[in-house]
C-alpha positions, -999 to 999 in steps of 0.1 A, spaced: -10 -276 -395 -1 -282 -358 19 -255 -341 54 -263 -330 79 -248 -305 83 -247 -268 48 -233 -262 30 -256 -286 11 -274 -259 -5 -241 -249 -17 -233 -284 -53 -221 -285 -80 -244 -299 -109 -232 -320 -138 -219 -298 -166 -243 -292 -196 -243 -316 -220 -215 -307 -254 -230 -300 -285 -211 -291 -294 -240 -269 -263 -239 -248 -251 -202 -244 -236 -211 -210 -212 -236 -225 -203 -211 -252 -195 -184 -226 -175 -209 -206 -155 -219 -237 -147 -183 -244 -135 -178 -208 -113 -209 -211 -99 -195 -244 -92 -162 -227 -75 -179 -198 -54 -200 -222 -43 -169 -241 -34 -151 -210 -15 -181 -196 4 -184 -230 14 -147 -229 26 -150 -193 47 -181 -201 63 -164 -230 69 -130 -214 82 -145 -181 105 -170 -198 140 -169 -183 165 -147 -201 203 -144 -199 202 -106 -204 213 -86 -173 184 -71 -153 182 -33 -155 172 -25 -119 167 12 -128 141 2 -154 124 -21 -130 123 7 -105 107 30 -130 81 4 -140 74 -5 -104 69 32 -96 43 34 -123 26 3 -110 25 17 -75 12 50 -89 -16 32 -108 -25 10 -78 -25 40 -54 -47 59 -78 -71 30 -83 -75 25 -45 -81 61 -38 -104 67 -68 -133 52 -49 -126 65 -15 -144 99 -17 -178 83 -24 -177 50 -5 -204 63 20 -225 75 -10 -223 41 -26 -232 23 6 -263 46 8 -271 38 -29 -270 1 -20 -299 6 4 -284 16 38 -305 44 54 -302 62 87 -273 82 100 -260 56 125 -264 27 101 -246 46 73 -217 55 96 -214 19 108 -214 3 73 -191 30 59 -166 22 86 -170 -15 80 -164 -14 42 -134 9 47 -116 -11 74 -124 -46 63 -100 -43 34 -71 -35 56 -81 -62 81 -81 -90 55 -49 -76 39 -32 -79 73 -43 -116 74 -34 -125 39 -1 -106 35 22 -132 52 7 -160 29 14 -140 -2 49 -130 11 58 -167 16 45 -175 -19 66 -146 -33 97 -161 -17 89 -195 -32 76 -186 -67 89 -151 -74 79 -115 -68 68 -106 -103 41 -133 -104 28 -119 -71 26 -84 -87 6 -99 -116 -16 -119 -93 -24 -88 -72 -31 -64 -101 -53 -88 -120 -71 -100 -89 -79 -64 -78 -90 -55 -113 -116 -83 -113 -128 -75 -78 -132 -38 -86 -153 -46 -116 -175 -69 -95 -180 -40 -70 -196 -20 -97 -221 -48 -101 -229 -52 -64 -267 -53 -56 -266 -49 -18 -243 -38 9 -234 -74 20 -221 -82 -14 -201 -50 -14 -187 -58 21 -176 -93 9 -159 -78 -22 -141 -53 -1 -128 -82 21 -117 -100 -11 -99 -69 -23 -78 -70 9 -71 -107 4 -60 -103 -32 -41 -70 -27 -4 -66 -19 10 -49 -51 30 -23 -32 47 -45 -6 56 -70 -33 70 -42 -55 91 -31 -25 104 -67 -20 112 -70 -58 132 -37 -59 149 -44 -25 163 -77 -39 176 -61 -71 191 -27 -61 226 -22 -48 225 -21 -10 241 14 -8 212 28 -29 184 12 -9 173 44 8 170 64 -24 154 36 -44 128 27 -17 121 64 -10 116 70 -47 93 40 -50 72 52 -21 64 84 -40 45 63 -66 18 52 -42 17 87 -27 13 103 -61 -15 80 -70 -33 85 -37 -31 122 -41 -45 122 -77 -71 94 -71 -97 113 -49 -97 143 -72 -102 121 -103 -127 99 -85 -148 128 -75 -148 143 -110 -157 109 -126 -185 102 -101 -200 137 -106 -200 132 -144 -207 95 -149 -222 82 -116 -208 60 -89 -209 25 -106 -189 35 -137 -160 46 -115 -155 10 -103 -152 -1 -139 -128 27 -147 -108 17 -116 -107 -19 -128 -94 -7 -161 -66 12 -144 -56 -19 -124 -57 -40 -156 -34 -15 -172 -11 -20 -142 -12 -57 -148 -2 -53 -185 26 -28 -178 40 -52 -151 37 -82 -174 55 -67 -203 81 -44 -186 93 -58 -153 120 -84 -155 130 -109 -127 154 -138 -128 140 -161 -101 145 -198 -95 114 -213 -78 122 -229 -44 107 -263 -36 83 -262 -7 105 -286 14 135 -262 11 115 -232 23 120 -219 58 89 -224 79 72 -192 90 83 -197 126 119 -200 115 120 -168 94 127 -145 123 151 -169 140 171 -170 108 178 -133 110 210 -119 125 189 -95 147 153 -107 150 145 -83 179 155 -53 157 132 -65 128 103 -70 152 108 -35 166 107 -21 131 74 -39 125 61 -22 157 75 11 145 55 7 113 23 0 132 27 31 154 35 53 124 2 42 108 -18 46 140 -5 81 144 -12 90 107 -47 75 108 -58 89 141 -61 124 126 -80 114 95 -116 111 110 -115 145 127 -96 166 102 -125 180 82 -145 188 114 -114 204 129 -109 226 98 -146 236 99 -142 247 135 -112 268 126 -126 283 94 -161 292 108 -190 298 84 -174 295 49 -189 282 17 -158 263 5 -151 242 35 -148 210 14 -121 225 -7 -102 239 23 -103 206 42 -93 187 10 -64 209 5 -52 206 41 -56 168 39 -35 166 7 -6 189 15 13 162 36 13 139 6 27 167 -16 55 173 9 63 136 12 64 134 -25 92 160 -25 111 148 5 111 110 4 137 105 -24 160 133 -10 158 120 26 163 85 14 194 95 -4 206 113 27 199 81 47 222 62 23 250 85 34 244 91 71 223 59 80 186 53 78 184 49 116 194 85 121 168 97 95 141 76 112 148 90 147 151 126 135 119 124 115 100 110 145 112 138 168 104 165 142 69 150 139 63 153 177 74 190 175 49 197 147 19 177 161 19 196 195 13 231 179 -14 217 157 -36 215 188 -31 252 193 -37 267 158 -63 294 153 -67 294 115 -68 268 87 -36 282 70 -16 276 102 -28 240 103 -20 236 66 15 249 70 22 226 99 8 196 80 30 204 50 61 203 73 48 172 90 44 155 56 80 164 47 92 146 79 68 117 75 80 111 39 112 97 54 96 73 80 84 42 60 113 43 35 138 44 64 120 14 81 121 -5 48 157 3 42 166 -10 77 146 -42 69 167 -46 37 199 -42 57 188 -68 83 173 -95 61 183 -116 31 168 -118 -4 156 -154 3 130 -141 29 125 -105 16 89 -113 5 79 -125 39 97 -97 58 80 -70 37 46 -88 39 49 -90 77 56 -53 78 26 -47 56 4 -66 80 15 -44 109 9 -14 86 -26 -26 79 -34 -32 115 -23 4 121 -46 16 93 -75 -1 111 -66 10 146 -57 46 139 -91 60 129 -108 42 158 -83 57 183 -88 92 168 -125 90 168 -126 77 204 -104 105 217 -122 132 199 -156 120 211 -143 120 247 -119 149 249 -124 170 217 -105 175 185 -74 192 199 -68 164 223 -62 140 193 -31 159 183 -17 159 218 -23 121 222 -9 115 187 22 135 196 26 113 227 23 81 206 49 94 182 72 104 210 69 69 225 78 56 190 109 78 188 121 66 222 113 30 215 130 31 181 161 48 195 165 21 222 159 -7 197 184 7 172 210 16 198 209 -19 212 212 -34 178 240 -12 166 261 -14 198 275 -49 192 286 -38 157 304 -7 171 321 -27 198 332 -53 173 347 -26 151 366 -10 180 379 -43 193 
């Protein structure tokens, strides 16, 4: 009996006859059947519905997706150099070079690909981009566990960057559904998902690698990302009408369509500088802690603890400062958090004990937890839903460039002037960011104030 109904044309056919003489054709047939089943499920689950969208439920599910994605990415971070070594790289300088390459190439290719995916999200919908990202990353992670040499691993790390983008697309989805007056709280809350996953991931990855070896962790990570795909597929709802290509704004017209393109560009630059400042400390932190602690046996634990406390503080502060920003204005939160960061970075260059550094980094994390949500909220205020995907993807590109640049800047400064100089230079960079942001925001808000007083 032939199946009927709106999805009858997608009904699965019987698998091809298994033949010992043609196992490749049989495997290809199974893969086609799996693709057909997945396509059918996606068509049914993503069918339009007249029921109202519950943005709070979507926020909860998107938070879980960001948590799983953040955890999956950071699961493999603790042992990337060990895996590079296992793939045949020997020698201290070669190991350092390849470890740096496989780490940074993901962010570099993410910066290149983000605008393309953002444009596709504005044309096809944000949920489909979340699904594309989660499933693509799951497949790439599984292939990483099968890599036979470092070149294969490097290419797969590049593909991971090309196919990524779950978190910026989650931001764009939520930004287009939430009430504007709750943007700060919602985006601040959403940011804690990725932070929570990034905090848990290295601990879980280290434990899994110690107990099961390095390669199995990639398959476990792929499973986590596939779970993210399933949760997103079944639980996130979006009502989106695809936009024909000819009706889409060209990339060069996106910024000119904004009411204040100079402000949006300045926010992109602010994001880049935030990431440069954050990343500049990462390469030298463990070595700096070792200098402060002296000859102790648990230096790895101490440095890991000090590395993680800013994330814990950001986890606590981001929703609260986001909610405060909804009341007093995200621009005020952004400037205040940048100034506080400067005041905390300078004494980090003068500490004499690890606990002093840990305390200052906890306070720094509380301030930093407000930075990116404040920028994202200002982007929401100064853009429209029709171009939200591209605006958030451009911001992600600037963030990825900062992720690549920051560690290089920190390593170069420490090699030339020592560890303590990194904190002084970083404080100077953040101070420049505060002044630059203040001028940009003041210039953008002044016409609004003048118009109100007229």
